[in-house]
C-alpha distance (Angstrom), angle and dihedral (degrees) to the residues before:
residue distance angle dihedral
M1 . . .
P2 3.85 . .
S3 3.80 119.2 .
M4 3.79 120.1 -133.3
L5 3.78 135.8 -151.7
L6 3.81 112.1 -162.3
V7 3.82 112.6 -162.0
Y8 3.77 136.0 -171.1
P9 3.83 98.7 -156.7
S10 3.87 103.5 -160.0
S11 3.82 131.7 -125.9
Y12 3.80 130.6 -80.7
N13 3.81 124.3 -138.8
Y14 3.78 92.2 7.9
P15 3.83 112.0 146.1
T16 3.78 104.2 -107.9
A17 3.80 94.0 -146.2
W18 3.81 93.8 55.1
D19 3.78 97.9 91.0
K20 3.76 142.4 -25.5
V21 3.78 122.5 -82.8
K22 3.80 109.4 -112.1
I23 3.79 141.1 -172.8
K24 3.84 109.4 -87.1
S25 3.79 102.8 -128.9
S26 3.80 92.9 176.3
Q27 3.81 91.1 60.1
L28 3.80 90.7 44.5
L29 3.79 89.3 55.3
L30 3.80 88.7 56.7
A31 3.81 92.2 46.4
S32 3.81 91.4 47.7
Y33 3.79 92.3 52.4
L34 3.82 92.8 49.5
A35 3.82 92.7 44.7
Q36 3.81 87.5 70.3
F37 3.81 88.1 70.0
F38 3.83 109.4 22.5
P39 3.79 141.3 29.4
V40 3.82 101.3 -91.8
E41 3.79 131.7 -172.1
Y42 3.80 120.9 -172.0
A43 3.81 126.0 -150.6
D44 3.80 132.5 179.3
F45 3.80 110.0 -165.3
E46 3.78 91.9 -175.6
I47 3.82 88.9 65.1
S48 3.80 102.4 30.2
I49 3.83 97.6 41.0
A50 3.81 115.7 12.3
R51 3.76 150.9 -77.5
P52 3.84 96.2 -113.8
A53 3.80 117.0 -144.5
S54 3.81 101.5 175.5
N55 3.81 139.4 38.9
V56 3.80 91.2 -102.6
Q57 3.80 91.8 50.7
T58 3.82 90.8 46.3
K59 3.81 92.2 54.5
R60 3.77 90.8 49.2
F61 3.80 90.8 46.9
E62 3.81 92.3 52.7
R63 3.81 91.3 47.5
K64 3.81 90.2 52.8
V65 3.82 91.4 47.0
R66 3.80 90.0 53.2
E67 3.81 90.8 49.6
Y68 3.79 91.7 49.7
L69 3.80 96.1 46.8
A70 3.81 92.1 45.9
T71 3.80 89.3 63.0
R72 3.81 94.8 51.5
R73 3.77 133.0 80.5
F74 3.78 119.2 -154.7
D75 3.79 139.7 144.9
I76 3.81 97.3 -148.1
L77 3.79 129.1 36.7
A78 3.81 111.9 -160.6
L79 3.81 112.7 -167.0
S80 3.79 120.8 -161.7
C81 3.80 110.1 -148.1
W82 3.79 89.3 -179.0
T83 3.81 95.6 177.9
S84 3.79 136.6 -6.3
L85 3.81 88.0 -90.6
S86 3.82 87.1 76.5
Y87 3.81 98.2 45.9
K88 3.81 101.1 103.4
A89 3.81 93.2 42.1
T90 3.81 90.0 49.5
I91 3.80 92.3 53.3
A92 3.82 91.0 46.9
V93 3.81 93.4 51.2
A94 3.82 90.8 46.1
R95 3.82 92.5 53.1
I96 3.80 92.4 48.9
A97 3.79 91.8 48.3
R98 3.79 92.3 48.6
E99 3.79 91.2 52.9
L100 3.79 90.7 51.5
Y101 3.82 97.4 39.4
P102 3.81 110.4 25.9
N103 3.81 92.6 173.2
C104 3.80 101.0 45.8
L105 3.78 119.5 111.3
M106 3.79 111.6 -113.8
V107 3.81 123.3 -159.7
V108 3.81 130.0 177.8
G109 3.80 128.8 -165.2
G110 3.78 141.7 160.9
Y111 3.79 138.3 93.4
H112 3.80 95.5 -53.0
P113 3.83 95.7 50.6
S114 3.80 88.1 47.4
A115 3.80 90.8 53.7
R116 3.81 99.8 35.1
P117 3.81 109.9 22.5
G118 3.81 89.6 157.8
D119 3.81 89.9 67.3
F120 3.80 88.1 73.3
F121 3.80 97.3 53.2
S122 3.81 116.9 100.2
K123 3.79 138.5 162.6
D124 3.79 91.2 -111.8
R125 3.83 91.0 51.6
I126 3.78 97.9 -132.5
I127 3.82 94.1 164.8
D128 3.81 119.1 55.3
Y129 3.82 101.1 -172.0
V130 3.79 133.8 21.0
I131 3.80 111.9 -161.3
R132 3.80 120.2 -153.5
G133 3.78 119.7 -159.4
E134 3.83 127.8 4.2
G135 3.76 105.6 -5.1
E136 3.83 107.4 -149.0
L137 3.79 103.2 89.8
A138 3.79 97.8 36.9
L139 3.80 93.2 47.6
R140 3.80 90.8 48.3
D141 3.83 91.2 52.6
I142 3.80 92.2 46.2
A143 3.81 92.0 50.2
Q144 3.80 93.9 46.8
S145 3.82 92.4 52.4
F146 3.82 95.9 43.6
P147 3.85 97.9 86.6
T148 3.82 90.8 59.8
A149 3.80 103.3 24.1
G150 3.80 99.4 41.6
R151 3.79 121.1 -168.8
P152 3.82 117.0 -20.2
V153 3.80 117.2 -112.8
E154 3.79 90.5 -120.5
T155 3.80 137.6 18.4
K156 3.79 110.2 -79.8
I157 3.80 132.4 -157.5
V158 3.80 114.4 -140.0
D159 3.81 124.7 -168.5
S160 3.79 107.4 -145.7
P161 3.82 120.1 -141.1
T162 3.79 119.6 -117.4
L163 3.80 117.9 -91.0
Y164 3.81 113.2 -131.3
P165 3.82 129.0 -154.5
E166 3.79 94.6 -100.7
Q167 3.82 87.0 60.8
F168 3.82 95.6 47.8
V169 3.78 118.6 116.5
G170 3.77 129.1 -167.3
I171 3.79 121.8 -111.0
N172 3.79 114.9 -85.7
W173 3.81 96.5 -141.2
E174 3.80 91.4 -170.5
L175 3.80 87.1 76.5
S176 3.80 89.7 67.8
D177 3.80 97.7 37.7
P178 3.83 94.9 102.0
I179 3.82 89.7 53.3
V180 3.80 94.0 45.7
R181 3.81 93.8 47.5
D182 3.81 92.0 54.3
A183 3.81 101.9 35.6
F184 3.82 103.7 29.9
P185 3.82 108.1 34.1
D186 3.81 90.3 160.0
G187 3.82 94.7 46.1
V188 3.79 131.1 -81.7
G189 3.80 96.1 -84.6
D190 3.79 103.3 -160.2
L191 3.81 112.3 38.4
A192 3.82 126.5 -175.7
I193 3.80 117.8 -146.0
Y194 3.82 127.3 -178.3
L195 3.80 118.5 -141.4
S196 3.80 99.9 172.5
R197 3.78 144.0 17.8
G198 3.75 132.4 -139.9
C199 3.79 134.4 39.9
P200 3.82 121.5 -135.0
F201 3.82 92.1 -151.6
S202 3.81 130.6 82.9
C203 3.79 106.9 -150.3
S204 3.79 112.1 -177.5
F205 3.81 96.1 -124.9
C206 3.81 99.2 45.1
M207 3.81 131.3 99.6
E208 3.82 93.7 -153.8
S209 3.80 88.2 95.0
L210 3.83 85.5 78.6
K211 3.82 88.6 71.5
D212 3.77 136.5 58.1
H213 3.83 108.9 -72.3
H214 3.82 95.9 -145.1
W215 3.79 112.8 111.2
R216 3.82 107.7 -123.2
P217 3.82 117.7 179.5
Y218 3.76 136.4 177.8
S219 3.78 110.7 -109.7
P220 3.83 111.1 -88.0
A221 3.81 89.7 -107.5
A222 3.82 92.9 50.7
A223 3.81 90.7 44.9
I224 3.82 91.0 55.5
E225 3.79 89.7 48.2
Q226 3.81 90.2 53.8
I227 3.79 91.4 51.9
Q228 3.81 93.6 46.2
L229 3.81 94.6 48.2
G230 3.79 93.8 44.6
A231 3.79 94.0 48.9
E232 3.80 95.8 45.2
H233 3.81 96.9 42.4
N234 3.81 93.6 48.5
R235 3.82 100.2 32.6
A236 3.80 91.2 -124.5
Y237 3.79 122.5 -176.2
A238 3.83 92.0 -165.3
I239 3.79 133.7 30.4
A240 3.79 116.0 -156.4
I241 3.79 112.4 -162.5
G242 3.79 100.5 -142.3
D243 3.81 99.2 -164.6
A244 3.80 116.2 142.4
C245 3.79 88.0 -134.1
F246 3.79 115.3 12.2
G247 3.78 123.8 -151.7
V248 3.80 101.6 -3.6
R249 3.81 93.4 165.1
P250 3.86 112.2 64.3
S251 3.83 95.5 -149.1
W252 3.83 91.3 51.6
R253 3.79 91.5 45.9
K254 3.80 95.8 51.0
E255 3.80 94.0 46.0
F256 3.80 89.5 48.8
F257 3.82 92.0 51.3
R258 3.84 91.6 49.3
R259 3.78 91.8 49.7
L260 3.79 89.9 47.4
I261 3.81 90.6 53.4
D262 3.82 89.3 51.1
L263 3.83 88.5 52.6
K264 3.84 89.3 59.7
P265 3.80 95.0 -151.3
S266 3.80 117.2 -159.7
Y267 3.80 92.2 -158.0
W268 3.79 130.4 80.8
I269 3.81 118.6 -93.9
T270 3.81 119.3 -153.9
F271 3.79 130.8 178.3
E272 3.79 139.3 160.7
T273 3.78 123.7 -123.2
R274 3.79 142.8 157.0
P275 3.82 125.7 -97.3
E276 3.81 91.8 -108.7
Y277 3.79 94.8 54.6
L278 3.80 104.7 73.7
D279 3.77 124.3 63.1
E280 3.79 129.0 -177.2
E281 3.81 92.5 -90.4
D282 3.82 89.5 56.2
I283 3.79 91.3 47.4
K284 3.80 93.1 50.6
L285 3.80 88.7 53.4
L286 3.79 92.6 47.1
S287 3.80 90.9 51.5
Q288 3.83 87.2 71.9
L289 3.83 91.7 61.1
K290 3.79 137.8 67.0
V291 3.78 92.8 -111.2
A292 3.80 141.5 151.7
I293 3.79 120.8 -166.7
E294 3.78 126.6 -152.6
I295 3.79 115.4 -154.8
G296 3.78 120.2 -154.4
L297 3.78 95.0 -139.5
E298 3.86 94.0 142.5
S299 3.82 95.0 -179.7
C300 3.78 141.0 11.3
S301 3.81 92.4 -151.4
P302 3.81 114.9 98.7
T303 3.81 88.5 -149.7
M304 3.80 92.8 54.6
L305 3.79 94.0 43.6
R306 3.81 87.9 59.1
I307 3.80 93.2 45.9
M308 3.81 89.4 49.4
N309 3.80 90.1 50.1
K310 3.77 85.9 -129.8
T311 3.79 93.3 136.2
R312 3.79 139.9 -11.9
T313 3.81 91.1 -140.3
P314 3.82 105.1 48.6
D315 3.81 96.3 169.7
K316 3.81 90.7 54.5
F317 3.83 89.9 43.9
L318 3.83 92.0 54.2
A319 3.79 91.9 44.3
S320 3.81 88.9 53.0
F321 3.80 89.7 52.1
R322 3.82 92.8 49.2
K323 3.80 91.3 49.8
M324 3.79 93.4 46.6
S325 3.80 93.5 45.4
R326 3.77 93.3 51.6
L327 3.80 91.5 49.4
L328 3.79 89.5 50.2
N329 3.81 88.5 50.3
D330 3.81 90.2 51.2
Y331 3.81 89.7 55.2
G332 3.81 93.9 41.4
I333 3.82 94.0 -118.5
I334 3.79 115.6 156.6
H335 3.78 111.8 -125.9
V336 3.79 133.6 175.5
A337 3.81 124.9 -148.6
N338 3.80 109.3 -150.9
L339 3.80 115.4 -150.5
I340 3.81 126.7 -171.1
L341 3.79 109.3 -152.6
N342 3.83 126.6 -168.8
H343 3.78 92.2 28.3
P344 3.83 108.4 161.6
G345 3.80 107.1 -76.1
E346 3.81 95.3 32.4
T347 3.82 114.7 141.1
Q348 3.77 136.3 173.9
Q349 3.79 88.4 -96.5
T350 3.82 93.7 54.6
L351 3.81 90.2 46.4
E352 3.79 89.6 52.4
E353 3.81 89.5 50.2
S354 3.80 91.3 52.0
F355 3.79 96.5 45.2
G356 3.80 90.9 44.0
F357 3.80 87.9 59.5
V358 3.80 90.4 46.1
D359 3.81 89.8 51.2
E360 3.79 91.7 54.5
E361 3.81 92.9 50.6
S362 3.82 93.2 45.6
K363 3.81 90.2 60.7
I364 3.80 86.4 79.1
N365 3.80 110.7 96.4
Q366 3.79 122.2 -144.7
S367 3.80 88.4 24.6
S368 3.79 125.1 171.2
L369 3.82 92.4 -155.8
I370 3.82 118.3 111.4
W371 3.79 119.2 -169.3
A372 3.83 113.1 -143.7
C373 3.82 113.3 -170.8
H374 3.79 122.6 -166.7
D375 3.77 136.5 179.1
Y376 3.79 116.7 -112.4
M377 3.83 110.3 -98.7
H378 3.80 117.3 -150.5
F379 3.81 109.9 -133.7
P380 3.80 127.6 175.3
G381 3.78 113.3 -116.7
S382 3.80 96.6 44.7
D383 3.79 125.0 111.7
I384 3.80 88.4 -107.6
D385 3.79 89.5 56.4
W386 3.81 93.6 48.9
R387 3.82 92.0 46.0
Q388 3.78 100.4 34.3
E389 3.80 93.0 135.1
F390 3.81 90.6 56.0
Y391 3.81 92.0 55.2
E392 3.79 90.9 46.7
Q393 3.80 92.9 52.5
E394 3.81 99.0 35.8
Y395 3.79 100.2 44.3
G396 3.80 104.9 11.7
T397 3.81 91.5 -113.8
V398 3.81 113.5 175.0
F399 3.80 117.2 -155.7
L400 3.80 100.7 -157.6
H401 3.83 93.8 -172.6
P402 3.82 105.8 23.7
N403 3.83 92.0 166.8
W404 3.80 97.7 34.2
W405 3.82 94.5 150.1
H406 3.83 89.0 71.3
E407 3.82 92.9 55.1
D408 3.81 130.3 94.2
E409 3.78 95.9 -131.3
D410 3.79 141.0 93.5
I411 3.80 97.4 -55.0
L412 3.79 94.7 -158.2
G413 3.79 91.2 53.1
T414 3.78 96.0 45.9
S415 3.82 94.3 44.1
R416 3.83 88.8 57.5
N417 3.79 96.7 40.5
I418 3.80 104.5 110.7
Y419 3.79 138.3 120.7
P420 3.80 102.0 -127.8
S421 3.80 98.0 -155.7
R422 3.78 145.2 -11.1
D423 3.79 86.6 -89.8
L424 3.82 96.0 55.1
T425 3.80 109.7 47.3
G426 3.78 131.9 133.4
E427 3.80 113.2 -3.7
R428 3.80 90.6 -7.0
A429 3.80 88.0 70.1
R430 3.83 85.2 76.3
L431 3.80 93.2 57.9
W432 3.80 95.6 106.9
R433 3.80 91.0 57.8
Q434 3.79 90.9 53.3
M435 3.80 90.5 48.8
Y436 3.80 91.5 49.7
N437 3.80 94.1 46.5
E438 3.81 90.0 54.0
R439 3.80 88.6 58.4
E440 3.80 103.2 35.5
R441 3.81 95.9 97.3
R442 3.80 91.9 54.1
L443 3.82 91.6 44.3
K444 3.81 88.9 55.8
D445 3.78 98.3 40.6
C446 3.80 95.2 53.2
L447 3.83 92.5 57.9
T448 3.77 128.0 100.6
D449 3.80 114.0 -114.5
A450 3.81 90.7 -105.1
A451 3.80 93.1 51.5
F452 3.81 92.4 45.1
K453 3.81 91.9 52.1
F454 3.80 91.9 45.9
G455 3.80 90.4 50.7
A456 3.81 91.8 49.3
D457 3.80 93.2 47.4
S458 3.79 96.8 43.4
F459 3.81 110.9 26.7
F460 3.79 115.6 7.3
P461 3.82 114.6 42.9
R462 3.82 89.8 176.5
W463 3.81 88.9 65.9
R464 3.80 87.1 70.5
D465 3.81 87.3 72.9
D466 3.79 89.0 62.3
S467 3.81 112.2 105.6
R468 3.81 88.2 -129.5
F469 3.81 91.0 64.9
G470 3.79 92.0 60.4
T471 3.80 91.4 58.4
L472 3.80 95.4 54.9
């Protein structure tokens, strides 16, 4: 029976202050499934070694990787290149492993391999298999055949079958215990847990189109068990439900909320949903929990919502958001509206439409609504990636770093470095930031104390310098 080492490599040139390093529950789900059949060890080099942001740090990182791998024995190395942010680190770890273990079987999977399998082909054939899609079933088949088949004569692309709920397993948290003991002696704090797979929507900017679109959840009872085990085992103070599209089916959603209330969790629960997916019954149930809801609004411009393929009925979509937000305000539930600005096709007019909507909603005092604005990030595997030429011709979009994951620069900066339209080029591409900054004081002042503190703790560290923060 072959042994397997499953590794999350890390990311190169990723600003270390951008966000906290967290346990990768999605990779642990894969490891837990495979551990039913093979001896599996799990490693996260981003946590146990570093997220290198300079040449000096990168050299040290690679030395530490070599030292770690030299002490391990495995037949199969499975590398998780979760997104393009991890591409360069994945290639570096693969090359080191191949030098140390020329005969091991090496497999890579994740969103980036699904979108760009050719990035893992090389003359020296470092990688043996590139898995596209959800990796469990394909990696199991590859591992089972390895003792007799050996390494393939050339790098192969394998399309993995969809995993269905009857095949789901829970996370075996013991696989990450060595990491947690060393890196999180006081508990992991914020823990992401996935309760479903698949998203029925096809937003232009999203990589979920690389997977099966069918929504496939745990049963509500099994979902609650996953939350309870994860929180207790890791001493978490917040559980973030990481589903691409939470609670699509109303009956599932309401049963889950009732079971969650019965659990009486002391920790925060967060999840992301769409404006259409919470009704007043849901909101009444949620008011009994310590919960914060993120809403994938993405834009308040009807024009942009169509370009983003977020909805075919943008006016109805925005009306649904306004209704839901005001109900959430009535019940004092903190909620965050996520906006993606400078998406290809954005113009000054569409920005004015979005911020005009924001202005109307910020007239409400003692609001629980936090506005979180983000630059568009250009990821391979999205509709924009597949149809880049269309966006260039139709809107005049300029992708200044179309293959940023190959570059030795700040990968967050280069992934967001585009001119969205003929109207917003050069310095004008920063217009949305100026428009937001003009409103930030009002967006803070209209919040309840609880929402202001949540925003400062979770999204806007600079808000902690506000005198109001010190009184909370």
